[in-house]
N, CA, C, O and CB atoms as a CASP TS submission, in Angstrom:
PFRMAT TS
TARGET T0000
AUTHOR 0000-0000-0000
METHOD Language model
MODEL 1
PARENT N/A
ATOM      1  N   UNK     1      16.536   4.685  -4.188  1.00  0.00           N
ATOM      2  CA  UNK     1      15.792   3.485  -3.851  1.00  0.00           C
ATOM      3  C   UNK     1      15.479   2.663  -5.086  1.00  0.00           C
ATOM      4  O   UNK     1      15.527   1.435  -5.005  1.00  0.00           O
ATOM      5  CB  UNK     1      14.514   3.845  -3.130  1.00  0.00           C
ATOM      6  N   UNK     2      15.162   3.261  -6.221  1.00  0.00           N
ATOM      7  CA  UNK     2      14.723   2.463  -7.370  1.00  0.00           C
ATOM      8  C   UNK     2      15.856   1.679  -8.017  1.00  0.00           C
ATOM      9  O   UNK     2      15.590   0.782  -8.817  1.00  0.00           O
ATOM     10  CB  UNK     2      14.085   3.359  -8.399  1.00  0.00           C
ATOM     11  N   UNK     3      17.096   1.983  -7.702  1.00  0.00           N
ATOM     12  CA  UNK     3      18.197   1.181  -8.223  1.00  0.00           C
ATOM     13  C   UNK     3      18.306  -0.149  -7.493  1.00  0.00           C
ATOM     14  O   UNK     3      18.534  -1.183  -8.119  1.00  0.00           O
ATOM     15  CB  UNK     3      19.508   1.945  -8.113  1.00  0.00           C
ATOM     16  N   UNK     4      18.145  -0.132  -6.180  1.00  0.00           N
ATOM     17  CA  UNK     4      18.295  -1.354  -5.376  1.00  0.00           C
ATOM     18  C   UNK     4      16.978  -1.826  -4.768  1.00  0.00           C
ATOM     19  O   UNK     4      16.875  -2.970  -4.325  1.00  0.00           O
ATOM     20  CB  UNK     4      19.303  -1.123  -4.268  1.00  0.00           C
ATOM     21  N   UNK     5      15.983  -0.967  -4.744  1.00  0.00           N
ATOM     22  CA  UNK     5      14.673  -1.230  -4.123  1.00  0.00           C
ATOM     23  C   UNK     5      14.779  -1.478  -2.616  1.00  0.00           C
ATOM     24  O   UNK     5      13.896  -2.099  -2.024  1.00  0.00           O
ATOM     25  CB  UNK     5      14.013  -2.434  -4.791  1.00  0.00           C
ATOM     26  N   UNK     6      15.854  -0.994  -1.999  1.00  0.00           N
ATOM     27  CA  UNK     6      16.029  -1.156  -0.558  1.00  0.00           C
ATOM     28  C   UNK     6      15.174  -0.142   0.199  1.00  0.00           C
ATOM     29  O   UNK     6      15.048   1.014  -0.207  1.00  0.00           O
ATOM     30  CB  UNK     6      17.515  -1.001  -0.171  1.00  0.00           C
ATOM     31  N   UNK     7      14.590  -0.597   1.305  1.00  0.00           N
ATOM     32  CA  UNK     7      13.826   0.293   2.180  1.00  0.00           C
ATOM     33  C   UNK     7      14.244   0.049   3.626  1.00  0.00           C
ATOM     34  O   UNK     7      14.775  -1.008   3.968  1.00  0.00           O
ATOM     35  CB  UNK     7      12.292   0.073   2.003  1.00  0.00           C
ATOM     36  N   UNK     8      13.998   1.030   4.450  1.00  0.00           N
ATOM     37  CA  UNK     8      14.196   0.912   5.882  1.00  0.00           C
ATOM     38  C   UNK     8      12.938   1.414   6.568  1.00  0.00           C
ATOM     39  O   UNK     8      12.436   2.488   6.234  1.00  0.00           O
ATOM     40  CB  UNK     8      15.454   1.702   6.352  1.00  0.00           C
ATOM     41  N   UNK     9      12.425   0.649   7.524  1.00  0.00           N
ATOM     42  CA  UNK     9      11.194   1.031   8.225  1.00  0.00           C
ATOM     43  C   UNK     9      11.355   0.799   9.723  1.00  0.00           C
ATOM     44  O   UNK     9      12.086  -0.092  10.155  1.00  0.00           O
ATOM     45  CB  UNK     9       9.980   0.234   7.684  1.00  0.00           C
ATOM     46  N   UNK    10      10.669   1.607  10.492  1.00  0.00           N
ATOM     47  CA  UNK    10      10.603   1.444  11.939  1.00  0.00           C
ATOM     48  C   UNK    10       9.159   1.069  12.246  1.00  0.00           C
ATOM     49  O   UNK    10       8.244   1.830  11.929  1.00  0.00           O
ATOM     50  CB  UNK    10      11.060   2.760  12.717  1.00  0.00           C
ATOM     51  N   UNK    11       8.942  -0.082  12.855  1.00  0.00           N
ATOM     52  CA  UNK    11       7.592  -0.613  13.056  1.00  0.00           C
ATOM     53  C   UNK    11       7.179  -0.546  14.527  1.00  0.00           C
ATOM     54  O   UNK    11       7.920  -0.940  15.427  1.00  0.00           O
ATOM     55  CB  UNK    11       7.511  -2.061  12.556  1.00  0.00           C
ATOM     56  N   UNK    12       5.957  -0.026  14.731  1.00  0.00           N
ATOM     57  CA  UNK    12       5.306  -0.032  16.039  1.00  0.00           C
ATOM     58  C   UNK    12       3.990  -0.780  15.904  1.00  0.00           C
ATOM     59  O   UNK    12       3.258  -0.574  14.936  1.00  0.00           O
ATOM     60  CB  UNK    12       5.077   1.423  16.577  1.00  0.00           C
ATOM     61  N   UNK    13       3.682  -1.638  16.854  1.00  0.00           N
ATOM     62  CA  UNK    13       2.399  -2.344  16.888  1.00  0.00           C
ATOM     63  C   UNK    13       1.775  -2.071  18.244  1.00  0.00           C
ATOM     64  O   UNK    13       2.390  -2.331  19.278  1.00  0.00           O
ATOM     65  CB  UNK    13       2.570  -3.894  16.635  1.00  0.00           C
ATOM     66  N   UNK    14       0.562  -1.551  18.243  1.00  0.00           N
ATOM     67  CA  UNK    14      -0.166  -1.124  19.446  1.00  0.00           C
ATOM     68  C   UNK    14       0.743  -0.358  20.405  1.00  0.00           C
ATOM     69  O   UNK    14       0.720  -0.582  21.616  1.00  0.00           O
ATOM     70  CB  UNK    14      -0.772  -2.340  20.162  1.00  0.00           C
ATOM     71  N   UNK    15       1.550   0.556  19.841  1.00  0.00           N
ATOM     72  CA  UNK    15       2.414   1.409  20.638  1.00  0.00           C
ATOM     73  C   UNK    15       3.728   0.783  21.079  1.00  0.00           C
ATOM     74  O   UNK    15       4.513   1.440  21.764  1.00  0.00           O
ATOM     75  CB  UNK    15       1.685   1.844  21.820  1.00  0.00           C
ATOM     76  N   UNK    16       3.988  -0.448  20.715  1.00  0.00           N
ATOM     77  CA  UNK    16       5.217  -1.134  21.101  1.00  0.00           C
ATOM     78  C   UNK    16       6.160  -1.166  19.903  1.00  0.00           C
ATOM     79  O   UNK    16       5.789  -1.639  18.829  1.00  0.00           O
ATOM     80  CB  UNK    16       4.919  -2.578  21.613  1.00  0.00           C
ATOM     81  N   UNK    17       7.375  -0.663  20.087  1.00  0.00           N
ATOM     82  CA  UNK    17       8.342  -0.672  18.989  1.00  0.00           C
ATOM     83  C   UNK    17       8.823  -2.100  18.752  1.00  0.00           C
ATOM     84  O   UNK    17       9.375  -2.745  19.644  1.00  0.00           O
ATOM     85  CB  UNK    17       9.544   0.270  19.295  1.00  0.00           C
ATOM     86  N   UNK    18       8.600  -2.580  17.526  1.00  0.00           N
ATOM     87  CA  UNK    18       9.043  -3.912  17.137  1.00  0.00           C
ATOM     88  C   UNK    18      10.507  -3.866  16.718  1.00  0.00           C
ATOM     89  O   UNK    18      11.265  -4.797  16.991  1.00  0.00           O
ATOM     90  CB  UNK    18       8.167  -4.469  15.995  1.00  0.00           C
ATOM     91  N   UNK    19      10.905  -2.779  16.054  1.00  0.00           N
ATOM     92  CA  UNK    19      12.300  -2.624  15.656  1.00  0.00           C
ATOM     93  C   UNK    19      12.453  -1.870  14.356  1.00  0.00           C
ATOM     94  O   UNK    19      11.481  -1.379  13.783  1.00  0.00           O
ATOM     95  CB  UNK    19      12.953  -3.965  15.533  1.00  0.00           C
ATOM     96  N   UNK    20      13.701  -1.786  13.897  1.00  0.00           N
ATOM     97  CA  UNK    20      14.047  -1.184  12.611  1.00  0.00           C
ATOM     98  C   UNK    20      14.372  -2.319  11.650  1.00  0.00           C
ATOM     99  O   UNK    20      15.111  -3.241  11.995  1.00  0.00           O
ATOM    100  CB  UNK    20      15.256  -0.179  12.743  1.00  0.00           C
ATOM    101  N   UNK    21      13.822  -2.249  10.452  1.00  0.00           N
ATOM    102  CA  UNK    21      13.989  -3.334   9.487  1.00  0.00           C
ATOM    103  C   UNK    21      14.413  -2.766   8.141  1.00  0.00           C
ATOM    104  O   UNK    21      13.995  -1.677   7.748  1.00  0.00           O
ATOM    105  CB  UNK    21      12.684  -4.150   9.342  1.00  0.00           C
ATOM    106  N   UNK    22      15.239  -3.515   7.454  1.00  0.00           N
ATOM    107  CA  UNK    22      15.749  -3.122   6.148  1.00  0.00           C
ATOM    108  C   UNK    22      15.614  -4.307   5.208  1.00  0.00           C
ATOM    109  O   UNK    22      15.837  -5.452   5.603  1.00  0.00           O
ATOM    110  CB  UNK    22      17.229  -2.639   6.235  1.00  0.00           C
ATOM    111  N   UNK    23      15.247  -4.030   3.963  1.00  0.00           N
ATOM    112  CA  UNK    23      15.111  -5.108   3.001  1.00  0.00           C
ATOM    113  C   UNK    23      14.767  -4.590   1.629  1.00  0.00           C
ATOM    114  O   UNK    23      14.741  -3.383   1.390  1.00  0.00           O
ATOM    115  CB  UNK    23      14.067  -6.083   3.454  1.00  0.00           C
ATOM    116  N   UNK    24      14.506  -5.510   0.737  1.00  0.00           N
ATOM    117  CA  UNK    24      14.213  -5.210  -0.652  1.00  0.00           C
ATOM    118  C   UNK    24      12.705  -5.259  -0.869  1.00  0.00           C
ATOM    119  O   UNK    24      12.091  -6.321  -0.761  1.00  0.00           O
ATOM    120  CB  UNK    24      14.940  -6.197  -1.596  1.00  0.00           C
ATOM    121  N   UNK    25      12.113  -4.115  -1.174  1.00  0.00           N
ATOM    122  CA  UNK    25      10.661  -4.035  -1.333  1.00  0.00           C
ATOM    123  C   UNK    25      10.196  -4.762  -2.599  1.00  0.00           C
ATOM    124  O   UNK    25       9.050  -5.205  -2.672  1.00  0.00           O
ATOM    125  CB  UNK    25      10.213  -2.570  -1.375  1.00  0.00           C
ATOM    126  N   UNK    26      11.070  -4.884  -3.583  1.00  0.00           N
ATOM    127  CA  UNK    26      10.698  -5.586  -4.813  1.00  0.00           C
ATOM    128  C   UNK    26      10.471  -7.075  -4.542  1.00  0.00           C
ATOM    129  O   UNK    26       9.587  -7.691  -5.138  1.00  0.00           O
ATOM    130  CB  UNK    26      11.789  -5.401  -5.890  1.00  0.00           C
ATOM    131  N   UNK    27      11.270  -7.648  -3.642  1.00  0.00           N
ATOM    132  CA  UNK    27      11.102  -9.057  -3.246  1.00  0.00           C
ATOM    133  C   UNK    27      10.077  -9.207  -2.123  1.00  0.00           C
ATOM    134  O   UNK    27       9.586 -10.306  -1.864  1.00  0.00           O
ATOM    135  CB  UNK    27      12.447  -9.650  -2.804  1.00  0.00           C
ATOM    136  N   UNK    28       9.763  -8.103  -1.463  1.00  0.00           N
ATOM    137  CA  UNK    28       8.839  -8.128  -0.331  1.00  0.00           C
ATOM    138  C   UNK    28       9.611  -8.183   0.973  1.00  0.00           C
ATOM    139  O   UNK    28      10.512  -9.006   1.133  1.00  0.00           O
ATOM    140  CB  UNK    28       7.880  -9.323  -0.435  1.00  0.00           C
ATOM    141  N   UNK    29       9.268  -7.326   1.886  1.00  0.00           N
ATOM    142  CA  UNK    29       9.880  -7.294   3.210  1.00  0.00           C
ATOM    143  C   UNK    29       8.805  -7.682   4.214  1.00  0.00           C
ATOM    144  O   UNK    29       7.808  -6.976   4.368  1.00  0.00           O
ATOM    145  CB  UNK    29      10.490  -5.879   3.538  1.00  0.00           C
ATOM    146  N   UNK    30       9.008  -8.812   4.903  1.00  0.00           N
ATOM    147  CA  UNK    30       8.008  -9.327   5.841  1.00  0.00           C
ATOM    148  C   UNK    30       8.564  -9.257   7.255  1.00  0.00           C
ATOM    149  O   UNK    30       9.659  -9.747   7.530  1.00  0.00           O
ATOM    150  CB  UNK    30       7.603 -10.786   5.483  1.00  0.00           C
ATOM    151  N   UNK    31       7.794  -8.639   8.152  1.00  0.00           N
ATOM    152  CA  UNK    31       8.159  -8.557   9.563  1.00  0.00           C
ATOM    153  C   UNK    31       7.140  -9.379  10.345  1.00  0.00           C
ATOM    154  O   UNK    31       5.949  -9.071  10.336  1.00  0.00           O
ATOM    155  CB  UNK    31       8.203  -7.062  10.067  1.00  0.00           C
ATOM    156  N   UNK    32       7.606 -10.408  11.009  1.00  0.00           N
ATOM    157  CA  UNK    32       6.740 -11.240  11.847  1.00  0.00           C
ATOM    158  C   UNK    32       6.563 -10.558  13.199  1.00  0.00           C
ATOM    159  O   UNK    32       7.521 -10.047  13.778  1.00  0.00           O
ATOM    160  CB  UNK    32       7.331 -12.677  12.022  1.00  0.00           C
ATOM    161  N   UNK    33       5.340 -10.555  13.689  1.00  0.00           N
ATOM    162  CA  UNK    33       5.009  -9.951  14.984  1.00  0.00           C
ATOM    163  C   UNK    33       4.566 -11.065  15.921  1.00  0.00           C
ATOM    164  O   UNK    33       3.648 -11.824  15.612  1.00  0.00           O
ATOM    165  CB  UNK    33       3.892  -8.853  14.843  1.00  0.00           C
ATOM    166  N   UNK    34       5.233 -11.153  17.074  1.00  0.00           N
ATOM    167  CA  UNK    34       4.881 -12.173  18.056  1.00  0.00           C
ATOM    168  C   UNK    34       4.984 -11.556  19.452  1.00  0.00           C
ATOM    169  O   UNK    34       5.952 -11.773  20.180  1.00  0.00           O
ATOM    170  CB  UNK    34       5.808 -13.431  17.924  1.00  0.00           C
ATOM    171  N   UNK    35       3.962 -10.788  19.795  1.00  0.00           N
ATOM    172  CA  UNK    35       3.884 -10.126  21.095  1.00  0.00           C
ATOM    173  C   UNK    35       2.751 -10.732  21.907  1.00  0.00           C
ATOM    174  O   UNK    35       1.916 -11.460  21.369  1.00  0.00           O
ATOM    175  CB  UNK    35       3.682  -8.602  20.929  1.00  0.00           C
ATOM    176  N   UNK    36       2.720 -10.434  23.188  1.00  0.00           N
ATOM    177  CA  UNK    36       1.599 -10.897  24.013  1.00  0.00           C
ATOM    178  C   UNK    36       0.282 -10.299  23.528  1.00  0.00           C
ATOM    179  O   UNK    36      -0.747 -10.973  23.549  1.00  0.00           O
ATOM    180  CB  UNK    36       1.831 -10.532  25.489  1.00  0.00           C
ATOM    181  N   UNK    37       0.305  -9.037  23.090  1.00  0.00           N
ATOM    182  CA  UNK    37      -0.913  -8.330  22.694  1.00  0.00           C
ATOM    183  C   UNK    37      -1.289  -8.500  21.223  1.00  0.00           C
ATOM    184  O   UNK    37      -2.434  -8.246  20.849  1.00  0.00           O
ATOM    185  CB  UNK    37      -0.754  -6.879  22.988  1.00  0.00           C
ATOM    186  N   UNK    38      -0.336  -8.930  20.378  1.00  0.00           N
ATOM    187  CA  UNK    38      -0.624  -9.059  18.941  1.00  0.00           C
ATOM    188  C   UNK    38       0.316 -10.064  18.283  1.00  0.00           C
ATOM    189  O   UNK    38       1.492 -10.164  18.634  1.00  0.00           O
ATOM    190  CB  UNK    38      -0.503  -7.693  18.242  1.00  0.00           C
ATOM    191  N   UNK    39      -0.233 -10.810  17.317  1.00  0.00           N
ATOM    192  CA  UNK    39       0.548 -11.772  16.549  1.00  0.00           C
ATOM    193  C   UNK    39       0.148 -11.654  15.083  1.00  0.00           C
ATOM    194  O   UNK    39      -1.017 -11.411  14.769  1.00  0.00           O
ATOM    195  CB  UNK    39       0.335 -13.229  17.076  1.00  0.00           C
ATOM    196  N   UNK    40       1.116 -11.828  14.190  1.00  0.00           N
ATOM    197  CA  UNK    40       0.822 -11.766  12.767  1.00  0.00           C
ATOM    198  C   UNK    40       2.011 -11.260  11.993  1.00  0.00           C
ATOM    199  O   UNK    40       3.154 -11.589  12.311  1.00  0.00           O
ATOM    200  CB  UNK    40      -0.379 -10.886  12.506  1.00  0.00           C
ATOM    201  N   UNK    41       1.743 -10.440  10.951  1.00  0.00           N
ATOM    202  CA  UNK    41       2.836  -9.928  10.147  1.00  0.00           C
ATOM    203  C   UNK    41       2.498  -8.591   9.511  1.00  0.00           C
ATOM    204  O   UNK    41       1.336  -8.225   9.342  1.00  0.00           O
ATOM    205  CB  UNK    41       3.202 -10.922   9.083  1.00  0.00           C
ATOM    206  N   UNK    42       3.563  -7.878   9.167  1.00  0.00           N
ATOM    207  CA  UNK    42       3.488  -6.631   8.412  1.00  0.00           C
ATOM    208  C   UNK    42       4.375  -6.849   7.190  1.00  0.00           C
ATOM    209  O   UNK    42       5.546  -7.203   7.328  1.00  0.00           O
ATOM    210  CB  UNK    42       3.949  -5.362   9.278  1.00  0.00           C
ATOM    211  N   UNK    43       3.823  -6.639   5.996  1.00  0.00           N
ATOM    212  CA  UNK    43       4.562  -6.930   4.757  1.00  0.00           C
ATOM    213  C   UNK    43       4.553  -5.717   3.840  1.00  0.00           C
ATOM    214  O   UNK    43       3.495  -5.156   3.555  1.00  0.00           O
ATOM    215  CB  UNK    43       3.955  -8.152   4.028  1.00  0.00           C
ATOM    216  N   UNK    44       5.727  -5.313   3.380  1.00  0.00           N
ATOM    217  CA  UNK    44       5.880  -4.229   2.412  1.00  0.00           C
ATOM    218  C   UNK    44       6.155  -4.860   1.060  1.00  0.00           C
ATOM    219  O   UNK    44       6.948  -5.796   0.958  1.00  0.00           O
ATOM    220  CB  UNK    44       7.028  -3.237   2.824  1.00  0.00           C
ATOM    221  N   UNK    45       5.500  -4.348   0.011  1.00  0.00           N
ATOM    222  CA  UNK    45       5.640  -4.957  -1.311  1.00  0.00           C
ATOM    223  C   UNK    45       5.349  -3.947  -2.410  1.00  0.00           C
ATOM    224  O   UNK    45       4.760  -2.894  -2.165  1.00  0.00           O
ATOM    225  CB  UNK    45       4.708  -6.163  -1.447  1.00  0.00           C
ATOM    226  N   UNK    46       5.775  -4.285  -3.636  1.00  0.00           N
ATOM    227  CA  UNK    46       5.489  -3.462  -4.812  1.00  0.00           C
ATOM    228  C   UNK    46       4.216  -3.950  -5.474  1.00  0.00           C
ATOM    229  O   UNK    46       3.933  -5.147  -5.512  1.00  0.00           O
ATOM    230  CB  UNK    46       6.666  -3.493  -5.814  1.00  0.00           C
ATOM    231  N   UNK    47       3.452  -3.000  -5.997  1.00  0.00           N
ATOM    232  CA  UNK    47       2.236  -3.317  -6.730  1.00  0.00           C
ATOM    233  C   UNK    47       2.215  -2.407  -7.956  1.00  0.00           C
ATOM    234  O   UNK    47       2.579  -1.235  -7.870  1.00  0.00           O
ATOM    235  CB  UNK    47       0.942  -3.130  -5.836  1.00  0.00           C
ATOM    236  N   UNK    48       1.794  -2.942  -9.082  1.00  0.00           N
ATOM    237  CA  UNK    48       1.733  -2.176 -10.330  1.00  0.00           C
ATOM    238  C   UNK    48       3.087  -1.592 -10.736  1.00  0.00           C
ATOM    239  O   UNK    48       3.144  -0.538 -11.368  1.00  0.00           O
ATOM    240  CB  UNK    48       0.723  -1.057 -10.195  1.00  0.00           C
ATOM    241  N   UNK    49       4.159  -2.265 -10.379  1.00  0.00           N
ATOM    242  CA  UNK    49       5.494  -1.876 -10.815  1.00  0.00           C
ATOM    243  C   UNK    49       6.179  -0.766 -10.067  1.00  0.00           C
ATOM    244  O   UNK    49       7.406  -0.765  -9.973  1.00  0.00           O
ATOM    245  CB  UNK    49       5.432  -1.500 -12.176  1.00  0.00           C
ATOM    246  N   UNK    50       5.417   0.204  -9.517  1.00  0.00           N
ATOM    247  CA  UNK    50       6.080   1.306  -8.822  1.00  0.00           C
ATOM    248  C   UNK    50       5.302   1.881  -7.639  1.00  0.00           C
ATOM    249  O   UNK    50       5.576   2.999  -7.203  1.00  0.00           O
ATOM    250  CB  UNK    50       6.351   2.395  -9.789  1.00  0.00           C
ATOM    251  N   UNK    51       4.359   1.144  -7.131  1.00  0.00           N
ATOM    252  CA  UNK    51       3.631   1.561  -5.924  1.00  0.00           C
ATOM    253  C   UNK    51       4.111   0.723  -4.742  1.00  0.00           C
ATOM    254  O   UNK    51       4.178  -0.503  -4.823  1.00  0.00           O
ATOM    255  CB  UNK    51       2.081   1.412  -6.116  1.00  0.00           C
ATOM    256  N   UNK    52       4.442   1.398  -3.653  1.00  0.00           N
ATOM    257  CA  UNK    52       4.844   0.700  -2.438  1.00  0.00           C
ATOM    258  C   UNK    52       3.614   0.575  -1.537  1.00  0.00           C
ATOM    259  O   UNK    52       2.983   1.571  -1.185  1.00  0.00           O
ATOM    260  CB  UNK    52       6.015   1.453  -1.707  1.00  0.00           C
ATOM    261  N   UNK    53       3.287  -0.664  -1.171  1.00  0.00           N
ATOM    262  CA  UNK    53       2.124  -0.967  -0.341  1.00  0.00           C
ATOM    263  C   UNK    53       2.569  -1.671   0.934  1.00  0.00           C
ATOM    264  O   UNK    53       3.647  -2.262   0.990  1.00  0.00           O
ATOM    265  CB  UNK    53       1.108  -1.837  -1.115  1.00  0.00           C
ATOM    266  N   UNK    54       1.726  -1.597   1.950  1.00  0.00           N
ATOM    267  CA  UNK    54       1.943  -2.367   3.168  1.00  0.00           C
ATOM    268  C   UNK    54       0.681  -3.193   3.430  1.00  0.00           C
ATOM    269  O   UNK    54      -0.442  -2.698   3.331  1.00  0.00           O
ATOM    270  CB  UNK    54       2.279  -1.430   4.389  1.00  0.00           C
ATOM    271  N   UNK    55       0.901  -4.460   3.765  1.00  0.00           N
ATOM    272  CA  UNK    55      -0.196  -5.361   4.154  1.00  0.00           C
ATOM    273  C   UNK    55      -0.016  -5.643   5.641  1.00  0.00           C
ATOM    274  O   UNK    55       1.046  -6.096   6.068  1.00  0.00           O
ATOM    275  CB  UNK    55      -0.198  -6.712   3.296  1.00  0.00           C
ATOM    276  N   UNK    56      -1.042  -5.376   6.417  1.00  0.00           N
ATOM    277  CA  UNK    56      -1.006  -5.609   7.859  1.00  0.00           C
ATOM    278  C   UNK    56      -2.029  -6.688   8.173  1.00  0.00           C
ATOM    279  O   UNK    56      -3.202  -6.568   7.818  1.00  0.00           O
ATOM    280  CB  UNK    56      -1.296  -4.292   8.670  1.00  0.00           C
ATOM    281  N   UNK    57      -1.578  -7.739   8.838  1.00  0.00           N
ATOM    282  CA  UNK    57      -2.463  -8.842   9.220  1.00  0.00           C
ATOM    283  C   UNK    57      -2.120  -9.238  10.655  1.00  0.00           C
ATOM    284  O   UNK    57      -1.163  -9.976  10.891  1.00  0.00           O
ATOM    285  CB  UNK    57      -2.318 -10.071   8.237  1.00  0.00           C
ATOM    286  N   UNK    58      -2.905  -8.743  11.610  1.00  0.00           N
ATOM    287  CA  UNK    58      -2.626  -8.968  13.027  1.00  0.00           C
ATOM    288  C   UNK    58      -3.844  -9.523  13.751  1.00  0.00           C
ATOM    289  O   UNK    58      -4.980  -9.129  13.488  1.00  0.00           O
ATOM    290  CB  UNK    58      -2.172  -7.673  13.690  1.00  0.00           C
ATOM    291  N   UNK    59      -3.586 -10.428  14.653  1.00  0.00           N
ATOM    292  CA  UNK    59      -4.610 -10.911  15.572  1.00  0.00           C
ATOM    293  C   UNK    59      -4.289 -10.308  16.933  1.00  0.00           C
ATOM    294  O   UNK    59      -3.212 -10.528  17.487  1.00  0.00           O
ATOM    295  CB  UNK    59      -4.658 -12.496  15.628  1.00  0.00           C
ATOM    296  N   UNK    60      -5.240  -9.542  17.463  1.00  0.00           N
ATOM    297  CA  UNK    60      -5.051  -8.860  18.730  1.00  0.00           C
ATOM    298  C   UNK    60      -5.612  -9.711  19.858  1.00  0.00           C
ATOM    299  O   UNK    60      -6.738 -10.201  19.764  1.00  0.00           O
ATOM    300  CB  UNK    60      -5.718  -7.473  18.710  1.00  0.00           C
ATOM    301  N   UNK    61      -4.849  -9.890  20.909  1.00  0.00           N
ATOM    302  CA  UNK    61      -5.233 -10.769  22.008  1.00  0.00           C
ATOM    303  C   UNK    61      -6.569 -10.375  22.629  1.00  0.00           C
ATOM    304  O   UNK    61      -7.388 -11.243  22.932  1.00  0.00           O
ATOM    305  CB  UNK    61      -4.158 -10.765  23.068  1.00  0.00           C
ATOM    306  N   UNK    62      -6.798  -9.081  22.823  1.00  0.00           N
ATOM    307  CA  UNK    62      -7.981  -8.646  23.547  1.00  0.00           C
ATOM    308  C   UNK    62      -9.045  -7.988  22.685  1.00  0.00           C
ATOM    309  O   UNK    62     -10.083  -7.579  23.206  1.00  0.00           O
ATOM    310  CB  UNK    62      -7.582  -7.711  24.607  1.00  0.00           C
ATOM    311  N   UNK    63      -8.815  -7.872  21.364  1.00  0.00           N
ATOM    312  CA  UNK    63      -9.776  -7.108  20.582  1.00  0.00           C
ATOM    313  C   UNK    63      -9.907  -7.592  19.141  1.00  0.00           C
ATOM    314  O   UNK    63      -9.993  -6.763  18.235  1.00  0.00           O
ATOM    315  CB  UNK    63      -9.388  -5.666  20.588  1.00  0.00           C
ATOM    316  N   UNK    64      -9.927  -8.893  18.898  1.00  0.00           N
ATOM    317  CA  UNK    64     -10.174  -9.404  17.556  1.00  0.00           C
ATOM    318  C   UNK    64      -8.974  -9.382  16.644  1.00  0.00           C
ATOM    319  O   UNK    64      -7.868  -9.748  17.042  1.00  0.00           O
ATOM    320  CB  UNK    64     -11.253  -8.638  16.933  1.00  0.00           C
ATOM    321  N   UNK    65      -9.199  -8.944  15.399  1.00  0.00           N
ATOM    322  CA  UNK    65      -8.113  -8.954  14.418  1.00  0.00           C
ATOM    323  C   UNK    65      -8.175  -7.696  13.555  1.00  0.00           C
ATOM    324  O   UNK    65      -9.168  -6.969  13.550  1.00  0.00           O
ATOM    325  CB  UNK    65      -8.188 -10.220  13.532  1.00  0.00           C
ATOM    326  N   UNK    66      -7.081  -7.463  12.826  1.00  0.00           N
ATOM    327  CA  UNK    66      -6.975  -6.301  11.957  1.00  0.00           C
ATOM    328  C   UNK    66      -6.223  -6.722  10.710  1.00  0.00           C
ATOM    329  O   UNK    66      -5.114  -7.248  10.802  1.00  0.00           O
ATOM    330  CB  UNK    66      -6.262  -5.109  12.673  1.00  0.00           C
ATOM    331  N   UNK    67      -6.814  -6.498   9.545  1.00  0.00           N
ATOM    332  CA  UNK    67      -6.174  -6.843   8.289  1.00  0.00           C
ATOM    333  C   UNK    67      -6.506  -5.775   7.255  1.00  0.00           C
ATOM    334  O   UNK    67      -7.674  -5.438   7.056  1.00  0.00           O
ATOM    335  CB  UNK    67      -6.621  -8.246   7.802  1.00  0.00           C
ATOM    336  N   UNK    68      -5.473  -5.240   6.594  1.00  0.00           N
ATOM    337  CA  UNK    68      -5.683  -4.203   5.594  1.00  0.00           C
ATOM    338  C   UNK    68      -4.479  -4.106   4.671  1.00  0.00           C
ATOM    339  O   UNK    68      -3.386  -4.558   5.012  1.00  0.00           O
ATOM    340  CB  UNK    68      -5.950  -2.851   6.264  1.00  0.00           C
ATOM    341  N   UNK    69      -4.686  -3.518   3.506  1.00  0.00           N
ATOM    342  CA  UNK    69      -3.640  -3.154   2.560  1.00  0.00           C
ATOM    343  C   UNK    69      -3.722  -1.655   2.342  1.00  0.00           C
ATOM    344  O   UNK    69      -4.803  -1.118   2.099  1.00  0.00           O
ATOM    345  CB  UNK    69      -3.781  -3.935   1.210  1.00  0.00           C
ATOM    346  N   UNK    70      -2.569  -0.967   2.428  1.00  0.00           N
ATOM    347  CA  UNK    70      -2.542   0.487   2.295  1.00  0.00           C
ATOM    348  C   UNK    70      -1.422   0.886   1.343  1.00  0.00           C
ATOM    349  O   UNK    70      -0.283   0.440   1.482  1.00  0.00           O
ATOM    350  CB  UNK    70      -2.358   1.169   3.676  1.00  0.00           C
ATOM    351  N   UNK    71      -1.760   1.730   0.379  1.00  0.00           N
ATOM    352  CA  UNK    71      -0.749   2.265  -0.527  1.00  0.00           C
ATOM    353  C   UNK    71       0.006   3.366   0.193  1.00  0.00           C
ATOM    354  O   UNK    71      -0.601   4.306   0.705  1.00  0.00           O
ATOM    355  CB  UNK    71      -1.389   2.796  -1.846  1.00  0.00           C
ATOM    356  N   UNK    72       1.353   3.252   0.237  1.00  0.00           N
ATOM    357  CA  UNK    72       2.170   4.237   0.922  1.00  0.00           C
ATOM    358  C   UNK    72       2.647   5.341  -0.019  1.00  0.00           C
ATOM    359  O   UNK    72       2.583   6.521   0.326  1.00  0.00           O
ATOM    360  CB  UNK    72       3.357   3.562   1.567  1.00  0.00           C
ATOM    361  N   UNK    73       3.126   4.961  -1.210  1.00  0.00           N
ATOM    362  CA  UNK    73       3.621   5.961  -2.147  1.00  0.00           C
ATOM    363  C   UNK    73       3.805   5.365  -3.529  1.00  0.00           C
ATOM    364  O   UNK    73       3.851   4.147  -3.701  1.00  0.00           O
ATOM    365  CB  UNK    73       4.934   6.553  -1.653  1.00  0.00           C
ATOM    366  N   UNK    74       3.910   6.256  -4.515  1.00  0.00           N
ATOM    367  CA  UNK    74       4.237   5.881  -5.881  1.00  0.00           C
ATOM    368  C   UNK    74       5.617   6.426  -6.187  1.00  0.00           C
ATOM    369  O   UNK    74       5.903   7.598  -5.942  1.00  0.00           O
ATOM    370  CB  UNK    74       3.175   6.413  -6.897  1.00  0.00           C
ATOM    371  N   UNK    75       6.462   5.575  -6.720  1.00  0.00           N
ATOM    372  CA  UNK    75       7.834   5.966  -7.026  1.00  0.00           C
ATOM    373  C   UNK    75       7.907   6.503  -8.428  1.00  0.00           C
ATOM    374  O   UNK    75       8.983   6.890  -8.885  1.00  0.00           O
ATOM    375  CB  UNK    75       8.797   4.790  -6.856  1.00  0.00           C
TER
END
């Protein structure tokens, strides 16, 4: 992964599979979410040169919103 910074992820939002996504984490991989129950985005990115983080920013139709940043791993 550190040669190309490519990642592959399978995304579920409120139990609904959005799909499988592949991209370059160094440039940032952004998945747009546009469902009846949730809208927003999930973004994977590098922080501090070798930490892989995910930023989740969703507005839920029936229950407000959810926004957070979570460190997934250090390479």
